[in-house]
PAZAKOL-709035 format. One line per field, with one value per residue (C-alpha): y, x, z. Coordinates in steps of 0.1 Angstrom, whole numbers. Last residue first. Example, Ala and Ser with C-alpha at 12.3 -4.5 7.8 and 13.67 -1.06 7.14 Angstrom:
BEGIN
c2 [-11:-45]
c1 [137:123]
c3 [71:78]
//
This chain:
BEGIN
c2 [-156:-153:-185:-170:-140:-151:-153:-120:-112:-100:-131:-155:-191:-213:-211:-212:-242:-237:-231:-269:-281:-308:-318:-312:-284:-268:-275:-260:-228:-227:-227:-199:-178:-184:-171:-197:-208:-186:-194:-166:-186:-223:-217:-196:-220:-251:-236:-224:-257:-276:-251:-253:-292:-291:-274:-298:-327:-310:-308:-309:-275:-260:-270:-257:-224:-223:-233:-206:-177:-188:-185:-152:-138:-156:-138:-157:-169:-134:-141:-177:-170:-148:-174:-200:-176:-167:-204:-211:-184:-198:-230:-209:-186:-195:-157:-157:-166:-139:-112:-127:-124:-87:-82:-100:-79:-46:-55:-61:-27:-10:-24:-12:21:27:13:38:68:60:56:90:110:93:95:73:75:74:46:22:51:24:-11:-18:-5:-3:11:-25:-26:-2:-17:-51:-36:-18:-51:-74:-51:-47:-87:-91:-67:-79:-42:-44:-55:-27:-2:-19:-19:20:28:9:30:60:50:44:74:92:73:77:115:133:122:148:178:200:225:212:231:245:257:280:306:295:292:275:248:250:289:296:277:296:331:318:303:328:303:266:242:217:244:260:230:220:254:251:221:236:265:242:229:261:268:235:246:282:266:236:260:253:214:195:165:150:136:154:151:140:160:192:186:183:215:234:227:205:226:207:209:175:156:128:150:174:142:129:162:169:135:137:170:154:127:147:136:158:146:172:148:164:151:186:182:150:131:97:81:45:23:36:71:83:121:138:173]
c1 [30:35:54:74:47:33:70:77:104:141:162:146:145:175:191:159:146:111:126:139:101:92:66:33:54:54:17:8:28:10:-22:-12:0:-30:-51:-75:-107:-137:-173:-168:-174:-174:-147:-126:-128:-122:-92:-78:-79:-63:-36:-26:-32:-4:19:13:21:53:67:104:111:113:79:64:80:68:31:32:42:16:-11:2:-1:-34:-52:-84:-82:-66:-63:-60:-30:-13:-13:-1:26:40:44:59:85:114:113:115:145:166:174:149:123:133:129:96:85:96:76:43:48:53:22:0:10:3:-33:-36:-24:-46:-78:-68:-64:-100:-116:-98:-116:-151:-150:-132:-138:-103:-92:-79:-60:-46:-47:-20:12:29:63:79:66:89:118:111:105:140:157:140:151:185:192:173:195:181:175:140:140:164:139:111:128:138:101:88:114:101:63:68:90:59:32:52:51:81:97:75:88:59:38:1:-20:-53:-80:-90:-67:-41:-44:-16:-12:24:29:-3:12:46:25:9:39:46:43:47:47:23:-1:0:-6:-36:-50:-39:-61:-92:-90:-91:-123:-140:-130:-149:-181:-180:-178:-203:-230:-256:-249:-229:-246:-224:-199:-199:-164:-145:-166:-160:-124:-124:-146:-121:-92:-63:-32:0:27:19:-9:-18:-13:-40:-64:-54:-58:-88:-105:-93:-110:-143:-140:-134:-104:-80:-44:-18:0:29:66:80:51:31:7:-7:-34:-37:-21:-4:-14:20:28:58:61]
c3 [-236:-199:-185:-158:-158:-124:-109:-119:-144:-144:-137:-162:-150:-149:-114:-94:-118:-131:-165:-161:-170:-148:-174:-146:-135:-166:-173:-142:-151:-183:-168:-146:-175:-194:-165:-146:-160:-154:-139:-110:-80:-87:-118:-99:-65:-87:-105:-70:-54:-82:-87:-49:-54:-82:-57:-33:-56:-66:-29:-36:-23:-57:-63:-32:-38:-74:-65:-35:-62:-86:-60:-49:-84:-90:-62:-59:-21:-9:29:24:-3:19:48:26:13:46:55:21:22:41:15:-14:-6:-38:-47:-74:-49:-24:-54:-65:-26:-26:-56:-45:-11:-29:-52:-22:-6:-38:-37:1:-10:-40:-18:9:-17:-31:4:14:-15:-10:28:51:87:105:127:101:80:59:75:99:110:75:76:77:41:27:43:30:-4:-6:12:-14:-44:-30:-29:-63:-83:-118:-131:-131:-93:-83:-101:-84:-48:-55:-64:-31:-11:-24:-19:14:24:10:28:61:61:71:39:19:36:54:39:46:19:19:-9:-35:-34:-7:33:47:74:81:72:92:122:119:122:153:170:198:226:216:182:201:211:177:156:181:173:135:134:153:129:98:114:115:82:70:92:75:39:47:63:38:43:20:3:-25:0:31:45:15:-9:13:11:-27:-32:-9:-34:-15:-25:-28:0:13:-7:15:47:36:33:67:83:69:79:114:113:103:131:163:185:165:160:170:192:209:208:191:166:162:137:141:120:129:99:70:76:98:103:117:121]
//
């Protein structure tokens, strides 16, 4: 079985799709896939499907959804697979679990590669860090579970994964910046800051990329626009780190040079206290 959650829901066995068309069974499949080989309690499944208002028939209906998933799984697995189906989508005391290897699920593969990227980043191995983060990010095919209705549980998981994705993008760019790829990153960073107009980490990166590309005035203009937006929309000044980065650019601080800066810190923390 192979399951993809980083984008539209996709799951297949022996080349046959097992993704149900009905909304609630899709939610159940997605939730079970997020916790492979772990029991997902019945109350958690009910919360995902019905939030805080389960019907009187909730347990019976949930069992019907599990049966529907097992039928699709059995069809894909082929004749004589009834016992095997119950091993894959198993019933346990108080809940259900999907017994498949972690790395057959794109989320788990993504998280493994991202961890390896972070370890390499902290060790100062920029090339390996960039490669691991880039490979991890290539697994994404769009917004998490974009074609699945998100109940309370899946919504939290989707938010967690989207935040993790953004952190991975930042760390990959940090590694690329430390290898002197500033000019190559400007277009990507301009797009990212447009999508995340108050994200200070991404703005610090585009400022550094522009500064190192000989575009000091453009880097300072990025700071000016961000500061104006933060004051107007939130009533706050940029963080101390970003203010110190701005001052360093005004002073042409040699620490901003790609060969002189710390080798094991993020761009945003370059001037952390």
